[in-house]
C-alpha positions in Angstrom: -1.3 -1.4 30.6 -1.0 -2.7 27.4 -4.0 -1.7 25.1 -5.6 -3.4 22.0 -4.0 -0.3 20.3 -0.3 -1.7 21.3 -1.1 -5.0 19.4 -2.7 -3.4 16.3 -6.0 -4.7 17.3 -9.5 -2.5 15.8 -12.6 -3.4 16.9 -15.4 -3.1 14.0 -18.5 -4.3 13.2 -17.1 -8.0 12.4 -15.1 -8.1 15.7 -11.7 -7.6 16.5 -9.2 -7.5 13.7 -5.6 -6.9 12.5 -4.0 -5.2 9.1 -0.8 -6.4 7.7 1.0 -4.3 5.2 4.2 -6.0 3.5 6.5 -4.1 1.2 8.7 -6.8 -0.6 11.3 -6.7 -3.1 11.5 -7.7 -6.7 12.4 -11.5 -5.4 9.2 -11.3 -3.2 11.5 -11.0 0.1 9.8 -8.8 3.0 12.0 -5.8 3.2 9.2 -3.9 5.5 5.8 -4.3 7.4 3.3 -2.5 9.1 0.7 -4.0 11.8 -2.5 -1.7 12.3 -6.0 -2.3 14.0 -8.5 -3.1 11.2 -9.9 0.3 10.8 -6.8 2.2 9.4 -6.6 3.4 5.9 -4.7 1.6 3.8 -3.4 4.3 1.9 -2.0 6.0 5.2 0.1 2.5 5.8 1.9 2.7 2.4 3.4 6.2 3.7 4.7 4.4 6.5 6.3 1.4 4.2 7.8 3.9 2.2 9.4 6.0 4.9 10.7 2.8 6.1 12.3 1.4 3.1 13.2 5.2 1.2 12.5 5.6 -2.7 12.2 2.8 -5.1 12.2 2.3 -8.7 8.9 1.1 -9.2 5.9 0.6 -7.0 3.4 -1.9 -7.2 0.3 -2.4 -5.5 -3.5 -2.9 -6.3 -6.6 -0.8 -7.8 -7.0 0.5 -3.9 -4.1 2.5 -4.2 -5.1 4.4 -7.3 -5.9 8.0 -6.6 -4.1 10.8 -8.5 -2.4 12.7 -5.5 -0.9 9.2 -4.6 0.7 8.4 -8.2 1.6 12.0 -8.1 3.2 11.9 -4.9 5.1 8.8 -5.8 6.6 10.4 -9.0 7.6 13.2 -7.2 9.4 11.1 -5.0 11.4 9.5 -8.6 9.3 6.1 -8.2 7.2 4.9 -10.9 3.8 3.8 -10.0 3.1 0.5 -11.7 -0.4 -0.3 -10.1 -3.5 -0.4 -12.2 -6.2 2.1 -12.4 -9.7 1.7 -10.9 -12.2 0.5 -13.3 -14.3 3.3 -12.8 -11.5 6.1 -14.1 -12.7 7.9 -17.1 -9.2 8.2 -18.3 -7.8 4.5 -17.9 -4.5 4.3 -16.4 -1.7 2.3 -18.5 0.2 0.4 -16.8 2.7 -3.3 -17.4 0.1 -6.1 -17.2 3.2 -8.4 -17.5 4.6 -6.9 -14.4 1.0 -7.5 -12.7 1.2 -11.2 -13.3 4.8 -11.6 -11.5 
């Protein structure tokens, strides 16, 4: 029997939803994908993507992935976190704004 979980569909207040996480190379070509139900935590999917692609030189994501623990984990794997910090941070995170535009 096929269930909604098999198809990465989750039910929430807004109805059924699916999240698509995509890792791309520096040219924008997809190199890994992870499908989850809509209630799934974003940060957990990044772990799955990095496990698929292995270590990388630089990691760029949006502000949702800005946690000290996540940044430390990336640095421990030899990856430079290039995502901007959340606006509510007391100590601002320096990042390459030009790389963000790319």
